[in-house]
C-alpha positions in Angstrom: 17.6 -8.2 9.7 15.8 -5.0 10.8 12.4 -6.8 10.9 13.6 -10.0 12.7 10.8 -11.3 14.9 8.2 -9.1 13.3 5.0 -10.4 11.6 3.5 -8.5 8.7 0.5 -8.5 6.3 1.0 -6.9 2.9 -2.2 -6.5 0.9 -1.8 -6.5 -2.9 1.4 -8.3 -2.1 1.6 -10.7 -5.0 2.8 -8.2 -7.7 4.1 -4.7 -8.3 5.0 -2.5 -5.3 3.5 -5.0 -2.9 5.8 -7.8 -4.1 8.8 -5.5 -3.7 7.7 -4.8 -0.1 7.1 -8.5 0.6 10.6 -9.5 -0.7 12.3 -6.7 1.3 10.4 -7.7 4.5 11.4 -11.3 4.0 15.0 -10.4 3.4 15.0 -8.4 6.6 13.7 -11.3 8.7 9.9 -10.7 9.0 7.2 -13.4 8.8 5.0 -12.2 6.0 1.5 -12.9 4.8 1.1 -12.2 1.1 -2.5 -11.1 0.9 -3.9 -10.6 -2.6 -7.2 -11.0 -4.5 -5.2 -13.2 -6.9 -4.7 -16.2 -4.7 -2.7 -18.1 -7.3 -0.2 -15.3 -7.7 0.2 -15.0 -3.9 0.8 -18.8 -3.7 3.4 -18.5 -6.4 5.3 -15.7 -4.7 5.1 -17.6 -1.4 7.4 -20.2 -2.9 10.1 -17.7 -2.2 8.9 -17.3 1.4 6.0 -16.1 3.4 2.4 -17.5 3.4 -0.3 -16.8 0.8 -3.8 -15.6 1.7 -6.5 -14.8 -0.8 -8.4 -11.7 0.2 -10.9 -9.2 -1.2 -9.9 -6.0 0.7 -13.2 -4.4 -0.1 -15.2 -7.1 1.7 -15.5 -7.1 5.4 -15.9 -10.8 5.9 -12.8 -11.5 3.7 -10.7 -9.0 5.6 -11.8 -10.5 8.9 -10.8 -13.9 7.6 -7.4 -12.6 6.6 -6.7 -11.1 10.0 -8.0 -14.2 11.7 -5.7 -16.4 9.7 -2.7 -14.2 10.6 -3.6 -14.4 14.3 -4.0 -18.2 14.1 -0.6 -18.4 12.5 1.4 -16.0 14.6 -0.8 -14.9 17.5 -0.4 -11.2 16.6 0.3 -8.8 13.7 3.1 -6.3 14.2 3.0 -4.6 10.8 0.1 -3.9 8.4 0.8 -2.6 4.9 -2.3 -1.4 3.1 -0.9 -1.6 -0.4 -3.8 -3.0 -2.5 -5.1 -0.4 -5.0 -6.8 0.0 -8.3 -7.4 2.9 -10.7 -9.9 3.9 -13.4 -8.7 4.5 -16.9 -7.8 8.1 -17.8 -10.7 10.2 -18.8 -12.6 13.4 -18.0 -14.0 13.3 -14.5 -17.6 13.5 -15.6 -17.2 10.4 -17.9 -16.0 7.9 -15.3 -18.7 5.3 -14.6 -20.3 4.9 -11.2 -19.1 1.3 -11.2 -15.5 2.4 -11.7 -15.8 5.1 -9.1 -17.2 2.6 -6.5 -14.4 0.1 -7.3 -11.7 2.7 -6.8 -13.0 3.9 -3.5 -13.9 0.4 -2.2 -10.4 -0.9 -2.8 -8.4 2.2 -2.1 -10.3 3.7 0.8 -12.9 1.4 2.3 -10.3 -1.3 2.7 -8.3 0.8 5.1 -11.4 1.2 7.3 -12.2 -2.5 7.1 -8.7 -3.6 8.0 -8.4 -1.1 10.8 -11.7 -2.3 12.2 -10.4 -5.9 12.2 -6.8 -5.3 13.3 -6.5 -2.1 15.4 -8.2 -3.6 18.6 -5.4 -6.2 18.7 -2.7 -3.6 18.2 -4.2 -1.5 20.9 -4.2 -4.5 23.3 -0.6 -5.2 22.4 0.4 -1.5 22.9 2.3 -1.5 19.7 2.1 -1.8 15.9 3.0 -0.1 12.6 0.6 0.6 9.9 1.8 1.7 6.4 -0.6 3.0 3.8 0.6 3.1 0.2 -0.9 6.3 -1.3 0.5 8.1 -4.4 1.9 11.3 -5.7 -1.5 11.5 -7.4 -2.9 12.5 -4.0 -0.2 15.2 -3.6 0.2 16.7 -7.1 -2.7 15.4 -9.2 -2.6 14.9 -13.0 -5.7 15.6 -15.1 -8.0 12.8 -16.1 -7.3 10.6 -13.1 -9.6 12.7 -10.9 -11.3 10.0 -8.7 -8.1 8.0 -8.4 -6.3 11.1 -7.3 -9.0 11.8 -4.8 -8.8 8.3 -3.3 -5.1 8.7 -2.7 -5.6 12.2 -1.2 -8.0 10.5 1.1 -5.3 7.9 2.0 -2.9 10.7 3.0 -5.5 12.4 5.2 -6.5 9.1 6.8 -2.9 8.4 7.6 -2.5 11.6 9.5 -5.7 11.3 11.5 -5.0 7.6 12.2 -1.5 8.6 13.5 -2.9 11.2 15.8 -5.6 9.0 17.3 -3.5 5.8 17.6 -0.3 7.4 19.0 -1.4 7.1 22.6 -1.7 3.3 22.1 1.8 3.0 20.8 0.7 2.5 17.2 2.5 4.3 14.4 0.8 5.1 11.1 2.7 6.4 8.0 2.3 6.5 4.3 4.5 6.4 1.2 3.7 8.3 -2.0 5.3 6.6 -5.0 5.2 8.0 -8.5 4.0 5.6 -11.2 6.3 2.6 -11.5 7.0 -0.6 -13.4 3.9 -2.3 -12.1 0.7 -3.8 -13.7 -1.0 -0.4 -13.2 1.4 1.6 -15.3 -0.5 1.2 -18.6 -3.7 2.2 -16.9 -2.2 5.4 -15.5 -0.8 6.4 -18.9 -3.7 5.3 -21.0 -1.3 3.7 -23.5 2.2 2.4 -23.1 4.4 3.8 -25.9 7.9 5.2 -26.0 6.5 8.6 -26.6 4.0 8.5 -23.7 6.7 7.1 -21.4 9.1 9.9 -22.4 6.5 12.6 -21.7 5.7 11.0 -18.3 9.4 10.6 -17.3 10.1 14.2 -18.2 8.0 15.2 -15.1 10.3 13.2 -12.8 13.6 15.0 -12.0 15.5 11.7 -11.3 14.3 10.5 -14.7 12.9 7.1 -13.9 9.8 5.3 -12.7 9.5 4.0 -9.1 10.6 0.4 -8.8 9.2 -2.2 -6.4 12.6 -2.2 -4.7 12.3 1.5 -3.9 9.0 0.9 -2.2 10.4 -2.0 -0.3 13.3 0.0 1.1 11.1 2.9 2.2 8.5 0.6 3.7 11.1 -1.4 5.6 12.5 1.8 7.2 9.1 3.2 8.2 7.9 -0.1 9.7 11.2 -0.8 11.5 12.2 0.2 15.0 14.6 2.7 13.4 11.5 4.8 12.7 10.2 4.6 16.3 9.8 8.4 16.5 8.1 8.8 13.1 4.3 8.8 12.7 1.9 10.7 10.5 4.5 11.1 7.8 3.5 10.8 4.1 6.8 10.2 2.5 7.2 10.9 -1.2 9.2 8.2 -2.9 9.0 9.8 -6.3 12.3 10.9 -7.7 11.4 14.6 -7.1 8.1 14.5 -8.9 6.3 16.6 -6.3 9.0 19.3 -5.9 
């Protein structure tokens, strides 16, 4: 029960890595808001615990409503997990449409700004808080043909470090996790096609020989957001089976 008494919002919490984080947080005693653009999926997961909230993290009014709902429910938010993310399909960098580029940066980057604007004042007032950004090994060791997705996750790692430096005097810790591709709805988009041959080629780049699992992300997130990590901030932890070595 390492998160007993804590309140948390997890964006993109209805599936994939987000759902793994939600389940771990619930198991460890946290009150969790499952925030997702797919409200029905969030509601379905909330049958196992937590509360569902439909949100478009790229829209300021929607983000403000999410934070307002959490404060109405609990009076504060102790943990914010910025997990919602999208990618464009693999392709040469000069062929990706402007619409796809905007979608990637609005969901992966602008959302962190919008959520910080809505939530950080409350955390400053409380003198505490933990923010966890879910980036990617794509932002550390990029693969070809995912250029703008890679760039968005590199942005996330840099944002994590600068947020950590600025918010430390207020008692707010900011960290990130960098997963390798995992068994999530985005896997096929990363690989272009999901075949045994493509999987084998992808897995050959991961020393531990497997994809990240939602449970792996949940375990890492729980530690970084718990009081056990009270002296850890500005860390971008690779949870990648050795992919970035």
